[in-house]
C-alpha positions as CSV (number, residue, x, y, z in Angstrom):
1,X,138.7,74.8,131.6
2,X,137.1,72.6,129.0
3,X,138.1,72.9,125.4
4,X,134.5,72.9,124.2
5,X,133.6,75.8,126.5
6,X,136.0,78.7,125.5
7,X,139.1,77.3,123.9
8,X,140.4,76.2,120.5
9,X,142.0,72.8,120.4
10,X,145.4,74.5,120.3
11,X,144.8,76.1,123.7
12,X,144.0,79.6,122.3
13,X,141.1,81.4,123.9
14,X,138.1,81.9,121.6
15,X,137.7,85.4,123.1
16,X,140.6,87.6,122.0
17,X,140.2,89.7,125.2
18,X,141.3,86.6,127.3
19,X,144.5,85.9,125.3
20,X,147.9,86.9,126.5
21,X,149.4,87.3,130.0
22,X,148.9,89.5,132.9
23,X,145.8,90.2,135.1
24,X,142.5,91.3,133.7
25,X,141.7,95.0,133.5
26,X,138.2,96.5,133.7
27,X,137.5,98.3,130.4
28,X,133.7,98.8,130.4
29,X,131.2,99.5,133.1
30,X,128.0,97.4,133.7
31,X,125.9,100.2,132.4
32,X,127.8,100.4,129.1
33,X,127.7,96.6,128.6
34,X,124.0,96.3,129.3
35,X,123.1,99.2,127.0
36,X,125.3,97.8,124.3
37,X,123.6,94.4,124.6
38,X,120.1,95.9,124.5
39,X,120.9,98.0,121.5
40,X,122.5,95.0,119.7
41,X,119.4,92.8,120.3
42,X,117.1,95.6,119.2
43,X,119.2,96.1,116.1
44,X,118.7,92.5,114.9
45,X,115.0,92.7,115.7
46,X,114.7,95.9,113.7
47,X,116.7,94.4,110.8
48,X,114.8,91.1,110.6
49,X,111.4,92.7,110.9
50,X,112.1,95.7,108.7
51,X,113.7,94.0,105.7
52,X,110.8,91.7,104.9
53,X,108.3,94.6,105.2
54,X,110.4,96.8,103.0
55,X,111.3,94.2,100.4
56,X,108.2,92.0,100.4
57,X,108.7,91.0,96.8
58,X,111.8,88.9,97.7
59,X,111.2,85.1,97.8
60,X,112.2,84.8,101.5
61,X,110.1,87.7,102.8
62,X,106.8,85.8,103.2
63,X,108.5,83.1,105.3
64,X,110.2,85.6,107.5
65,X,107.0,87.6,107.9
66,X,105.2,84.4,108.9
67,X,107.8,83.7,111.6
68,X,106.9,87.0,113.2
69,X,103.2,86.2,113.1
70,X,102.2,88.2,110.0
71,X,102.8,91.7,108.7
72,X,100.8,93.5,111.4
73,X,102.7,91.7,114.2
74,X,106.0,92.3,112.4
75,X,105.2,96.0,112.2
76,X,104.3,96.2,115.8
77,X,107.4,94.4,116.9
78,X,109.5,96.6,114.7
79,X,108.0,99.8,116.3
80,X,108.6,98.4,119.8
81,X,112.2,97.7,119.0
82,X,112.6,101.1,117.5
83,X,111.2,102.6,120.7
84,X,113.8,100.6,122.7
85,X,116.6,102.0,120.5
86,X,115.4,105.6,120.9
87,X,115.1,105.1,124.6
88,X,118.7,103.8,124.8
89,X,119.9,106.8,122.7
90,X,118.1,109.1,125.1
91,X,119.5,107.3,128.2
92,X,123.1,107.4,126.8
93,X,122.8,111.0,125.8
94,X,121.7,111.8,129.4
95,X,124.5,109.7,130.7
96,X,127.0,111.7,128.7
97,X,125.4,115.0,129.8
98,X,125.7,114.0,133.5
99,X,129.3,113.0,133.0
100,X,130.0,116.2,131.2
101,X,128.4,118.2,134.0
102,X,130.5,116.4,136.6
103,X,133.7,116.6,134.7
104,X,136.3,118.9,136.3
105,X,137.9,119.6,132.9
106,X,135.0,119.9,130.4
107,X,137.2,120.6,127.5
108,X,139.2,117.5,128.2
109,X,136.0,115.5,128.4
110,X,135.1,116.5,124.8
111,X,138.6,116.5,123.2
112,X,140.8,114.6,125.6
113,X,142.4,111.2,125.0
114,X,139.5,109.4,126.9
115,X,136.8,111.1,124.9
116,X,134.5,109.0,122.6
117,X,134.0,111.9,120.3
118,X,136.0,112.2,117.0
119,X,139.3,114.0,117.5
120,X,141.7,115.7,115.1
121,X,144.3,113.1,116.1
122,X,142.0,110.3,114.7
123,X,142.6,111.6,111.2
124,X,146.3,111.6,111.8
125,X,146.2,108.1,113.1
126,X,144.1,107.0,110.2
127,X,146.7,108.4,107.8
128,X,149.5,106.9,109.8
129,X,147.7,103.5,109.7
130,X,147.5,103.7,105.9
131,X,151.2,104.5,105.7
132,X,152.0,101.7,108.1
133,X,150.1,99.2,106.0
134,X,152.5,99.9,103.1
135,X,155.6,100.0,105.3
136,X,156.0,103.8,105.3
137,X,155.4,104.5,109.0
138,X,155.3,102.9,112.4
139,X,152.0,101.5,113.7
140,X,149.9,104.1,115.5
141,X,149.5,103.7,119.2
142,X,146.0,104.1,120.6
143,X,144.7,105.3,123.9
144,X,141.3,104.3,125.3
145,X,139.7,104.4,121.9
146,X,141.1,104.1,118.4
147,X,140.0,106.1,115.4
148,X,138.1,103.0,114.2
149,X,136.0,102.9,117.4
150,X,135.3,106.6,117.4
151,X,134.3,106.4,113.7
152,X,132.0,103.5,114.4
153,X,130.4,105.3,117.3
154,X,129.9,108.5,115.3
155,X,128.4,106.9,112.2
156,X,126.2,104.5,114.2
157,X,124.8,107.4,116.4
158,X,124.3,109.7,113.5
159,X,122.7,106.9,111.4
160,X,120.3,106.0,114.2
161,X,119.3,109.6,114.6
162,X,118.5,109.9,110.9
163,X,116.7,106.5,110.9
164,X,114.9,107.3,114.1
165,X,113.6,110.7,113.0
166,X,112.5,109.4,109.6
167,X,110.9,106.4,111.4
168,X,108.9,108.7,113.7
169,X,107.5,110.5,110.7
170,X,106.3,107.1,109.3
171,X,105.1,105.9,112.7
172,X,102.9,109.0,113.3
173,X,102.0,110.3,109.8
174,X,98.6,111.8,111.0
175,X,100.2,113.9,113.7
176,X,103.2,115.1,111.6
177,X,100.9,115.6,108.6
178,X,99.3,118.5,110.4
179,X,102.2,120.8,109.6
180,X,104.4,118.9,107.1
181,X,103.7,118.6,103.3
182,X,103.0,115.1,101.9
183,X,106.3,114.8,99.9
184,X,108.2,114.8,103.2
185,X,106.8,111.4,104.0
186,X,107.9,110.1,100.6
187,X,111.4,111.4,101.3
188,X,111.3,109.9,104.8
189,X,110.4,106.5,103.3
190,X,113.4,106.5,101.0
191,X,115.8,107.8,103.7
192,X,114.5,105.3,106.3
193,X,114.8,102.2,104.1
194,X,118.1,102.9,102.4
195,X,119.8,104.4,105.5
196,X,118.8,101.2,107.4
197,X,120.5,99.1,104.7
198,X,123.6,101.4,104.8
199,X,123.8,101.3,108.6
200,X,123.3,97.5,108.7
201,X,126.0,97.0,106.1
202,X,128.4,99.2,108.2
203,X,127.7,97.4,111.4
204,X,127.9,93.9,110.0
205,X,130.7,94.4,107.5
206,X,132.8,97.1,109.2
207,X,132.1,96.9,112.9
208,X,131.9,93.1,113.1
209,X,135.0,92.6,111.0
210,X,137.0,95.2,112.9
211,X,136.0,94.0,116.3
212,X,135.7,90.3,115.9
213,X,137.2,89.0,112.6
214,X,140.6,90.7,112.3
215,X,143.3,88.0,112.3
216,X,144.5,88.8,115.8
217,X,141.0,88.7,117.2
218,X,139.1,86.0,115.3
219,X,136.6,84.5,116.0
220,X,135.4,87.1,118.5
221,X,136.3,89.8,121.0
222,X,134.1,89.7,124.0
223,X,135.5,92.6,126.0
224,X,132.2,94.5,125.7
225,X,130.3,91.6,127.2
226,X,132.6,90.6,130.0
227,X,133.8,94.2,130.5
228,X,137.4,93.1,131.0
229,X,140.5,92.1,129.1
230,X,144.0,90.9,129.8
231,X,146.7,93.4,130.3
232,X,148.5,91.9,127.3
233,X,145.4,92.6,125.2
234,X,145.4,96.2,126.5
235,X,149.1,96.6,125.6
236,X,148.4,95.4,122.0
237,X,145.2,97.2,121.3
238,X,145.5,100.3,123.6
239,X,149.2,100.7,124.4
240,X,148.9,104.3,125.6
241,X,146.1,103.4,128.0
242,X,148.1,100.4,129.2
243,X,151.1,102.7,129.9
244,X,148.8,105.1,131.8
245,X,147.5,102.2,133.9
246,X,151.0,101.2,134.9
247,X,151.9,98.0,136.7
248,X,148.5,96.2,137.3
249,X,150.1,93.8,139.7
250,X,150.6,96.7,142.1
251,X,146.8,97.4,142.4
252,X,144.1,95.5,144.3
253,X,141.5,93.4,142.5
254,X,138.2,95.2,142.1
255,X,135.1,93.1,142.1
256,X,133.1,96.1,140.8
257,X,133.5,97.2,137.2
258,X,135.6,100.3,137.7
259,X,137.5,101.4,134.6
260,X,141.2,100.7,134.5
261,X,141.2,98.8,137.8
262,X,142.4,95.2,138.1
263,X,139.5,92.8,137.5
264,X,138.9,89.1,138.5
265,X,138.8,86.7,135.5
266,X,135.3,86.3,134.1
267,X,133.4,83.4,135.6
268,X,132.9,80.2,133.6
269,X,129.2,80.8,133.0
270,X,129.9,84.2,131.6
271,X,132.6,82.8,129.3
272,X,130.1,80.2,128.0
273,X,127.2,82.6,127.5
274,X,129.1,85.4,125.8
275,X,131.0,83.0,123.4
276,X,127.7,81.3,122.5
277,X,125.9,84.7,122.0
278,X,128.8,86.1,120.1
279,X,128.8,83.2,117.6
280,X,125.0,83.6,117.2
281,X,125.4,87.3,116.6
282,X,128.1,86.7,113.9
283,X,125.9,84.1,112.2
284,X,122.9,86.5,112.2
285,X,125.1,89.2,110.8
286,X,126.3,87.0,108.0
287,X,122.6,86.0,107.3
288,X,121.7,89.7,107.3
289,X,124.3,90.5,104.7
290,X,123.1,87.6,102.5
291,X,119.5,88.7,102.7
292,X,120.4,92.3,102.0
293,X,122.3,91.3,98.9
294,X,119.3,89.2,97.9
295,X,117.2,92.4,98.2
296,X,119.0,93.9,95.3
297,X,117.0,91.5,93.1
298,X,113.8,93.1,94.1
């Protein structure tokens, strides 16, 4: 493997999910990875079309608007990207509903260790992590999802619902105006703009830092893009899940992305593409934070 492709000069993989020993383990399905990628792209399109429209008084706004082809074009692209996100939310909600309907133990699907929904144990793990950070407790051991991942999912989904509903009011004011008073649209404008900034700040500063920029993960963690991680990675990040998987050497390699099955290493082209895209996403995130702080001058 060439250094310039996926490695630091010291021989450490750029992708944290490829570090350590043991075979690779499937963590995410193709559906989950594709949906995440589409939402991530749409998020950046929404951010970089919406910010200059909302804060047109900032010095950089006219340049960014011109790059999109003018304000009407930027608005149209923004609405199309919003439609993509709303469609992805609907698809994912349907996906969860189908899985829930097929689950043999529906209570476990909602509140079990493999659930993506917030659990009471997440609050205990959060408190234990705080105590661990000051040397007062052992480090919490996570299963399939940590409290940080569930919190990110909950806040992002809730934020997109609020932003989506307020955006629909602004997208179709004539229709909603038939049965809603005018002040609702003023409230929707405030909610939409400031919730977007809050959600963008959360995703870029919290999600990016937690997933990609922690000392043991920097500069990126590509498990969501390749769908797989080394068993050593699983033991460090999700030890309870690694224990449940058992000895990966005893199982056959699955070419299909089946959760918790042994996976082949990601091909070279996938390594190159996801590392390049990951670096671009981190750069765009940093740019977004800078532009958002600049907005405060408006």
